[in-house]
Each structure stands twice: as C-alpha cells, then as structure tokens.
C-alpha positions in Angstrom: -0.1 0.3 0.0 1.2 3.6 -0.9 2.3 5.7 2.3 0.1 9.2 2.6 1.2 12.1 3.8 -1.1 14.9 5.1 0.0 18.6 4.6 -1.6 20.9 7.4 -0.7 24.4 6.9 -2.0 28.0 7.9 -3.5 29.7 4.6 -2.6 33.1 6.4 1.2 32.6 7.2 3.8 34.7 4.7 1.7 36.9 3.1 -0.6 33.2 1.9 2.4 32.1 0.1 1.4 28.6 1.1 -2.0 28.7 -0.7 -0.1 30.1 -4.0 2.2 27.2 -3.4 0.6 24.3 -2.5 0.5 22.5 -5.6 3.9 22.5 -6.5 4.0 21.0 -2.7 1.8 18.5 -2.9 3.5 17.3 -6.5 7.0 17.2 -4.4 5.4 14.7 -2.0 4.0 12.9 -4.6 7.3 12.3 -6.5 8.8 11.0 -3.0 6.3 8.3 -2.8 3.5 9.6 -0.9 -0.3 10.0 -1.4 -0.5 13.2 -0.4 -3.5 16.1 0.6 -3.9 19.2 2.3 -5.7 20.6 5.2 -6.1 24.3 5.7 -6.2 25.5 9.4 -9.2 27.8 10.5 -9.9 30.1 13.2 -10.8 27.5 15.3 -9.1 26.2 18.4 -7.1 23.3 18.3 -8.0 23.1 14.4 -4.3 21.8 12.8 -3.5 20.0 16.6 -6.6 18.0 16.2 -6.2 17.5 12.5 -2.8 16.1 13.3 -4.4 13.9 15.6 -6.6 12.4 13.2 -3.8 12.2 10.2 -2.1 10.0 13.0 -4.9 7.7 14.2 -6.0 7.1 10.7 -2.8 5.4 10.1 -0.8 8.3 7.9 3.1 7.5 7.8 4.1 11.3 7.4 2.2 14.8 8.5 3.8 18.2 7.5 3.2 21.1 9.4 3.5 24.4 7.0 3.1 27.5 8.7 5.3 29.2 11.4 6.1 27.8 14.7 3.2 28.4 16.5 1.7 26.1 13.6 4.2 23.5 14.1 4.1 23.6 17.8 -0.1 22.5 17.3 0.9 19.5 15.0 3.4 18.4 17.4 0.4 18.8 20.3 -1.4 16.8 18.1 1.0 14.1 17.7 2.9 13.7 21.0 0.8 12.2 23.0 -0.1 9.3 20.6 2.2 5.9 21.5 2.5 5.8 17.3 3.6 8.7 16.0 4.3 9.5 12.1 7.1 10.9 11.0 7.0 14.8 10.4 8.4 17.6 8.2 8.3 21.1 8.3 8.0 24.1 5.6 8.4 27.5 7.5 6.2 30.7 6.3 6.5 32.5 9.8 8.4 35.2 11.0 11.1 34.1 13.2 10.6 30.6 12.4 13.5 29.1 15.1 12.8 25.2 14.6 13.9 25.6 10.6 16.8 27.2 11.7 17.8 24.4 14.4 16.9 22.0 10.9 18.6 24.4 8.5 15.4 23.8 6.2 15.2 26.7 4.1 13.6 29.3 5.3 12.4 31.5 2.2 11.1 29.6 -0.3 8.4 26.7 0.7 9.0 24.8 -1.9 12.6 24.3 -1.4 11.7 23.6 1.9 9.4 20.3 0.8 12.2 19.3 -1.1 14.2 18.0 1.9 11.9 15.2 1.7 14.2 13.8 -1.0 17.2 13.8 1.1 15.8 11.2 3.4 17.5 12.9 6.5 16.0 12.4 9.8 16.5 13.6 13.6 14.6 12.0 15.6 14.0 15.1 17.9 13.3 15.8 21.9 10.1 17.6 22.7 9.2 18.7 25.4 6.3 18.2 27.8 5.1 20.9 30.4 1.7 19.9 32.2 -0.7 18.3 29.8 1.1 20.3 27.1 3.8 20.3 24.6 6.4 22.4 23.4 9.2 21.9 20.4 11.4 25.5 21.5 11.2 26.7 24.4 9.6 27.2 27.9 10.1 30.3 29.6 8.8 32.3 32.7 9.2 35.4 34.9 8.0 38.7 34.5 10.5 39.4 31.6 8.7 36.8 29.6 5.6 38.3 30.7 5.7 41.5 29.0 6.3 39.8 26.0 1.9 39.5 25.5 1.8 43.5 25.7 4.1 43.8 22.5 2.6 43.7 19.3 3.0 40.6 17.3 5.2 42.2 14.2 7.6 42.8 17.3 7.7 39.5 18.6 11.2 38.7 17.8 13.7 39.7 20.2 15.3 42.0 18.2 12.3 44.0 17.9 10.9 43.2 21.6 14.1 44.8 23.0 14.0 47.7 20.6 9.9 48.2 22.0 11.4 48.0 25.6 14.1 50.2 25.1 11.6 52.7 23.1 8.7 52.5 25.6 9.9 53.8 28.7 6.5 52.6 30.6 7.3 48.9 30.2 10.6 49.7 32.5 9.8 50.1 35.7 7.7 46.5 35.3 11.2 44.7 34.5 12.1 43.5 38.0 13.0 40.0 39.6 10.2 37.6 41.3 10.9 34.7 43.6 10.9 31.4 41.9 11.8 28.0 43.1 13.1 25.8 40.9 13.8 22.6 41.0 16.2 20.4 38.7 18.5 17.6 38.2 20.7 17.6 41.3 20.2 21.1 42.0 17.7 24.0 42.8 17.8 27.6 42.5 16.0 29.0 45.4 15.7 33.3 44.9 15.2 36.4 43.2 15.2 36.2 38.6 14.0 38.2 35.8 13.0 34.7 33.7 14.1 31.5 33.2 13.7 29.3 30.3 14.2 25.9 29.1 15.4 25.4 25.4 15.3 22.6 23.0 17.5 23.9 19.9 20.0 26.6 19.1 17.7 28.8 17.9 15.5 31.1 20.0 13.7 34.1 18.9 16.0 34.4 15.8 19.1 34.1 18.0 20.8 30.9 17.0 23.8 31.5 20.0 21.8 31.4 22.8 22.2 27.6 23.6 25.9 27.7 21.0 26.3 24.0 22.9 22.7 22.9 22.3 22.0 18.9 20.8 18.8 18.2 19.5 18.4 14.5 20.6 20.1 13.8 24.2 17.3 13.9 26.2 18.4 17.3 28.0 16.7 20.7 28.4 19.1 23.9 28.1 18.0 25.6 31.6 18.9 29.6 31.7 18.0 31.6 34.5 18.9 35.3 34.4 19.3 36.8 37.8 19.8 40.2 37.2 16.6 42.6 36.2 18.6 45.5 35.5 18.0 46.9 31.9 21.7 47.5 31.0 23.2 44.3 32.2 20.3 42.6 30.0 21.4 44.0 26.9 24.8 43.7 28.0 23.7 39.7 28.4 22.3 39.9 24.9 25.3 41.8 23.7 27.3 38.5 24.6 25.2 35.8 23.1 25.9 37.9 19.8 29.7 38.0 20.8 29.4 34.3 19.9 27.7 32.7 22.8 29.8 34.4 25.5 27.5 34.4 28.0 27.1 31.2 29.3 30.0 31.4 31.9 28.5 35.0 33.0 28.0 35.1 36.9 24.2 36.9 36.0 22.7 33.7 34.6 22.6 29.7 35.5 23.4 27.9 32.4 22.5 23.8 33.5 22.0 20.7 31.0 18.7 19.0 32.9 16.0 16.3 31.8 13.1 17.9 34.3 12.5 21.2 36.0 9.6 22.5 38.2 9.1 25.5 38.5 6.7 27.0 41.7 6.2 30.6 42.0 7.0 31.9 45.6 4.8 35.3 45.8 3.9 36.4 43.1 2.0 34.7 40.1 4.2 33.3 37.7 2.7 32.6 34.3 4.4 30.4 31.8 5.5 30.9 28.2 5.6 27.8 25.8 6.7 28.2 22.4 6.0 32.4 22.6 2.4 31.6 23.6 0.9 31.6 27.0 1.1 28.1 28.2 -0.7 28.4 32.0 0.4 29.4 35.4 2.9 27.5 37.7 3.5 25.7 39.4 4.3 23.6 36.4 6.5 20.3 35.7 8.8 20.4 32.5 10.2 16.9 31.1 12.2 16.3 27.7 11.2 13.2 25.8 14.0 12.0 24.5 13.8 11.7 20.5 10.3 11.7 20.9 9.2 12.8 17.3 11.4 12.0 14.3 11.6 14.9 11.9 12.9 15.1 8.4 16.0 17.6 8.4 18.9 19.0 6.5 21.5 17.0 8.3 24.6 17.5 6.2 24.5 21.3 7.8 23.5 20.7 11.5 26.9 19.1 12.6 28.8 21.3 10.9 28.3 24.9 11.7 26.9 26.4 15.5 24.3 28.8 13.4 23.1 29.0 10.2 25.2 31.3 7.8 22.3 31.9 5.7 21.1 35.0 8.1 20.0 38.1 5.8 22.8 40.8 5.7 20.7 43.6 6.6 20.0 41.5 10.4 23.9 40.5 10.9 24.4 44.4 10.4 21.6 45.2 13.0 23.3 43.0 15.3 26.8 44.2 15.2 25.4 48.0 15.4 23.7 46.5 18.9 27.0 44.8 20.4 28.7 48.6 19.6 25.7 50.4 21.1 26.0 47.9 24.1 29.8 48.3 23.9 29.5 52.0 25.0 27.3 51.7 27.7 27.7 51.9 31.3 28.1 49.2 33.4 24.4 50.0 36.0 21.9 51.8 34.7 
C-alpha cells in the first residue's frame, strides 16, 4: 500500500505564500512516494492539533506542518501524546522560524523546504512536555517573558522586543525580579530572577547562539536563569549572546543541562510561555521526551556549524550595530 502524507498548513502565513505554492508542494511529496492531501487550518481552537491527531490515528505515515512555529507547535501537540507517531516534516512560513533554523530547513522558499523530503535525512527530535502540553523549542517564565504578551505580534522577535523595551519607557518599571523556586536534576534555585527558560534547540527568537552547545536529541533541556533585572545588564548579556555565545559563563545567569524541571512561584503568580504563547501558570513540571518525534532535517548542515550562515545581511548589520551600541553603555543604569 502506498504511504500517505497530510500537509497541515496555515493559509495566512507568509503573506499567503503557502496557499499560492500548495500545488507544487503536494507534487513534491507525491514524487517522494506519498499519496498526499492538504488541510488548511481555520480560526477554530486547536484546528491544526485536531487534524494532526486525526491523521496520525488514521495511519498517515507523514504529517507536514506548514506555517510558523505556532503551527508546528500545534501539530506536535496533536501527535506527541500518541503511542504510534508518524514522521514529521516542516515547511516554514512564519516570522522567526526558529525550528527551521535548528533543522537547517530553507526558510525563504516553501518549495525548497518541501524538497528536503528527497534527501531522506532524519533526526529523532526531543520534545518538551509541560503539564498536559508539549513544546518544540522553548518554555519560559518570569516577568520579563510576560511582557511579550503586551507586545504587538509584529514585534515578537527578540530584536523587535528589545527595541520596544528601549523605546517604551512605560514598561521599564515592570522589569523586576520575582521570587522563584526551580528544582532540577541534582539542584535547586531559590531566589530572585527576572526569567528562566528551557531551550530544546540553539535558535530562540532568531538568536542562534543563546544555546551554543545545544543538542537536538540528547534528552536534556538547556536551563538558563537570568538573575539580573537591570535593563543595561540584560542588554550586555544580549551583546554577549551575539558575540558568539559568551554569556554561558556570566555570573548573572545560571546555565545547566537538565532532564526535568519543576517551577513554583513563591509570592507572585508566574505565567509560563510555551513556544511564544501563554501556556498556563506555575506550578508546572517540564520533562524532556528524548527522541520523541522523527523529523526530516538537513543533517548535512547541522553538525558542521554552530549557527546558520543564511542570516540576512541586514540582520547581520543590526547585530553588529547592537553590539557596538551596548559596548558603550555604562555597567549600571
């Protein structure tokens, strides 16, 4: 019997480019040996999640998530709880496309991204579990992350977010540490921090050096706790990230490899951010599900470099100017 693939795509992503290219995308998977059909997500809650679960339970061998990181997250949430999980492929068409960066999937052309199926290169990717939900890239908590819910969607990359912080003086008093209780493998952090996050890949919010030693399939999160809430110090830390991941030994952060974390608020409520969206309130336990879902990936590229050289030249210039500007800042506000 011929293998089947289901393409679950967000028709509004990437200025509707997926809708325009869908015939070509379907043809590529047909050429790769899959009887292929497509499903356009709707505004209904869990549209992509429910369709992914349905396709998996009906025995589709491949589910393709086409859209931004949010679409990929939703598809993974439909598949991850199942005992029998299909393979996955991704076709990026969002703004940041962190997951495509991590897998070195072409981000500019969805047809080229689909052609990765011809290479037949796979990775069994770790998936994060947070309570009853799953995440593919990052879980975070703290007041610094909660501010992103107030930022317009077109500014939700980290560069846009920092620009918003710098220009929006009304937000500055809200960046303050909160008491946290974080228990993890062989350790515990009790004290004040502005945020913590758990990363599964090297690419977070477009930064590809936040976790310079990331492994995609080792069964461990990278836990980063940012203890400072001083805006200038945070900008200095960002500068170190851009300067080749030099933040990992900075005393203002804690940097650990862990399999399980339990986060508890002490005094103030603590919202949890999963892949950029609200994921509930702490207390919450996070577990790394080792090699949980098999993804098509460009494995020729992944071992050879710490970060992609496909970054747009304009973004490179923004990074360089950012670092130069931060270097001129005083040590304290």
